[in-house]
C-alpha positions as CSV (number, residue, x, y, z in Angstrom):
1,X,-0.3,0.4,-0.1
2,X,1.2,3.1,-0.8
3,X,1.8,5.4,2.1
4,X,0.2,8.4,1.8
5,X,2.5,10.5,3.9
6,X,4.0,13.8,1.8
7,X,7.7,14.0,1.6
8,X,7.7,17.5,2.4
9,X,6.1,19.9,5.4
10,X,5.4,23.3,4.7
11,X,5.0,24.5,8.3
12,X,3.5,28.6,8.0
13,X,3.3,30.9,11.6
14,X,0.9,33.2,10.9
15,X,-0.2,36.0,13.7
16,X,-3.3,38.3,12.4
17,X,-1.3,37.8,8.8
18,X,-4.0,38.1,6.2
19,X,-2.4,41.6,5.1
20,X,0.4,39.3,2.9
21,X,-0.9,36.0,3.3
22,X,-2.3,35.9,-0.3
23,X,1.4,36.3,-2.1
24,X,2.8,34.0,0.0
25,X,0.2,31.6,-1.1
26,X,0.2,32.2,-3.9
27,X,4.0,31.6,-4.4
28,X,4.0,28.4,-2.8
29,X,0.6,27.4,-4.9
30,X,2.5,28.2,-8.3
31,X,5.1,25.7,-7.7
32,X,6.2,22.8,-10.1
33,X,6.5,20.3,-7.4
34,X,3.3,19.6,-5.6
35,X,3.9,16.9,-3.3
36,X,3.7,18.7,0.0
37,X,1.0,19.4,2.8
38,X,0.8,22.5,5.0
39,X,1.1,23.1,8.4
40,X,-0.6,26.2,9.5
41,X,0.8,27.4,13.6
42,X,-1.1,30.3,14.7
43,X,-1.0,32.6,17.5
44,X,-4.0,33.6,17.8
45,X,-4.9,35.2,14.7
46,X,-8.4,37.6,15.0
47,X,-8.9,38.4,11.5
48,X,-9.5,36.2,8.4
49,X,-6.6,34.9,8.2
50,X,-7.2,31.0,8.6
51,X,-10.5,31.3,6.6
52,X,-7.6,32.6,3.4
53,X,-5.6,28.9,4.1
54,X,-9.1,27.5,2.5
55,X,-9.2,29.7,-1.0
56,X,-6.1,27.7,-2.2
57,X,-5.8,24.5,-3.5
58,X,-3.1,22.2,-1.5
59,X,-3.6,20.3,1.8
60,X,-3.5,22.2,4.9
61,X,-4.2,21.2,8.3
62,X,-4.0,24.0,11.3
63,X,-2.0,22.5,14.7
64,X,-1.6,25.0,16.2
65,X,-3.9,28.7,17.6
66,X,-2.1,30.0,20.1
67,X,1.8,30.5,21.4
68,X,4.0,32.1,23.2
69,X,6.0,32.7,20.5
70,X,6.1,31.8,16.3
71,X,8.8,29.6,17.4
72,X,7.1,28.1,20.1
73,X,4.6,26.8,17.4
74,X,7.0,25.4,15.7
75,X,8.9,23.0,18.3
76,X,5.3,21.8,19.4
77,X,4.4,21.1,15.4
78,X,7.8,20.0,14.7
79,X,7.4,16.3,16.3
80,X,4.0,15.6,14.6
81,X,5.7,15.8,11.5
82,X,5.8,12.5,9.7
83,X,7.3,13.7,6.5
84,X,11.4,13.1,5.1
85,X,11.7,16.9,4.5
86,X,10.5,20.1,6.4
87,X,10.4,24.1,5.7
88,X,9.1,27.0,7.2
89,X,7.9,30.1,5.0
90,X,7.3,33.5,6.7
91,X,3.8,34.5,6.3
92,X,5.1,37.4,4.6
93,X,7.5,36.6,2.8
94,X,7.8,34.9,-1.0
95,X,9.5,32.4,-2.4
96,X,10.7,33.1,-5.9
97,X,10.3,31.5,-8.5
98,X,8.2,28.6,-9.8
99,X,10.7,26.2,-8.9
100,X,12.1,26.7,-5.4
101,X,10.8,23.6,-3.8
102,X,12.2,21.2,-6.4
103,X,15.5,23.0,-6.5
104,X,15.7,22.9,-2.9
105,X,15.0,19.5,-2.4
106,X,16.8,17.9,-5.1
107,X,20.5,17.9,-2.9
108,X,19.0,16.7,-0.4
109,X,17.3,13.8,-1.0
110,X,20.8,13.0,-3.4
111,X,21.8,12.8,0.3
112,X,24.2,16.0,-0.7
113,X,23.9,17.9,2.0
114,X,21.3,17.8,6.1
115,X,19.8,21.8,5.3
116,X,19.5,23.9,2.5
117,X,19.0,27.4,1.8
118,X,18.2,29.5,-1.1
119,X,19.8,32.6,-2.0
120,X,17.7,35.9,-0.3
121,X,15.9,38.7,-1.3
122,X,14.1,41.5,0.3
123,X,10.8,43.3,-0.4
124,X,10.5,47.4,-0.2
125,X,7.7,49.1,-0.8
126,X,6.6,45.7,-3.1
127,X,9.9,46.4,-5.1
128,X,12.4,43.0,-4.9
129,X,16.1,43.1,-4.3
130,X,18.2,40.4,-4.2
131,X,21.0,40.3,-1.7
132,X,23.4,38.2,-2.5
133,X,24.7,35.6,0.2
134,X,27.9,33.3,0.8
135,X,28.1,29.8,0.5
136,X,30.8,29.8,3.4
137,X,28.9,28.8,5.9
138,X,31.8,28.6,8.8
139,X,30.9,32.7,9.0
140,X,28.5,30.7,11.6
141,X,30.9,31.2,14.3
142,X,30.1,34.4,14.4
143,X,26.8,35.6,12.6
144,X,24.1,35.1,11.6
145,X,23.2,34.0,7.8
146,X,19.8,34.7,5.9
147,X,17.5,33.5,5.7
148,X,16.1,32.4,8.8
149,X,13.1,31.2,6.8
150,X,12.9,29.7,3.6
151,X,15.3,26.1,3.8
152,X,14.8,23.1,3.7
153,X,15.9,20.5,6.4
154,X,15.7,16.6,6.5
155,X,12.7,16.1,9.2
156,X,15.1,13.3,11.0
157,X,17.7,15.8,12.4
158,X,15.1,17.9,14.4
159,X,13.9,15.1,15.8
160,X,16.2,16.1,18.8
161,X,16.9,20.0,18.4
162,X,14.3,22.6,19.6
163,X,14.3,26.4,18.6
164,X,15.5,28.5,22.3
165,X,12.7,30.9,22.2
166,X,12.9,31.7,26.0
167,X,16.9,32.4,25.6
168,X,16.4,33.8,22.1
169,X,14.0,35.8,22.0
170,X,14.7,36.8,18.2
171,X,17.7,35.5,16.9
172,X,16.6,31.7,17.8
173,X,16.8,30.8,14.4
174,X,21.0,32.1,13.9
175,X,20.9,29.5,17.6
176,X,19.5,26.3,16.1
177,X,22.2,27.3,12.8
178,X,24.7,27.5,15.2
179,X,23.8,24.9,17.4
180,X,23.4,22.3,13.9
181,X,27.1,23.7,12.2
182,X,28.9,22.6,15.5
183,X,26.9,19.1,15.2
184,X,28.9,18.7,11.7
185,X,25.1,18.8,9.8
186,X,26.0,19.4,6.3
187,X,24.9,22.7,4.8
188,X,24.5,23.6,1.5
189,X,23.1,27.3,-0.3
190,X,20.9,26.2,-3.7
191,X,21.5,30.3,-5.5
192,X,18.8,29.2,-8.2
193,X,16.1,29.9,-6.2
194,X,15.7,33.2,-4.0
195,X,13.9,33.5,-0.7
196,X,12.1,37.6,-0.3
197,X,11.8,38.5,3.0
198,X,9.2,41.4,3.4
199,X,10.7,44.3,5.1
200,X,8.2,45.8,7.5
201,X,6.5,42.2,8.8
202,X,6.2,41.1,11.4
203,X,9.9,38.8,11.4
204,X,11.4,42.4,10.4
205,X,10.1,44.5,13.2
206,X,12.6,43.2,15.6
207,X,15.3,42.9,14.0
208,X,17.9,44.9,15.6
209,X,17.5,42.8,19.2
210,X,18.1,40.0,17.0
211,X,21.2,41.2,16.3
212,X,21.9,42.0,20.0
213,X,21.2,38.3,20.9
214,X,23.5,36.6,18.5
215,X,26.4,35.1,20.3
216,X,29.4,33.1,19.3
């Protein structure tokens, strides 16, 4: 019997995200790689955020409705992920092209890495700008790498890992990257696809705090 578990789980944290959510979900729906399911991690939205998902054709499940932080919800969700791979997309953000997932998941399937990051860009006033990122991950020893979301990882390497949102209110993605790097997990950069981070979105507001939280 064929397994009903999709190879990829896409986790989308939300909190009153209706203003920018549709462009985010449009970028996901247009993907040529369709073999994924969506887990929605909601922080207690009071707007129509959760109703917007019903307008899209991909399978989705709301797995959390009240969290202490975005990564608190992700921590609660990861044990429920049965797929081989997972990714996280910010509800304000956009994945660049129709082959984004296909480009990133291929090296993971070929066992070339444990976690793969795309190139990075920003959206300001609805204008996209690419900001080239190095594929030298030794930089992790003293500074963060971007994007903090939009990467795809092997689910099994996160079975014993959690985002430390209590000690790192904002920079917990960096702390997680550093922890995985020091454990000799293999990082790779995919240059053909770009993750666009929306300036002024929910994840941007605390950017300075995130820089201050970074530790070597």
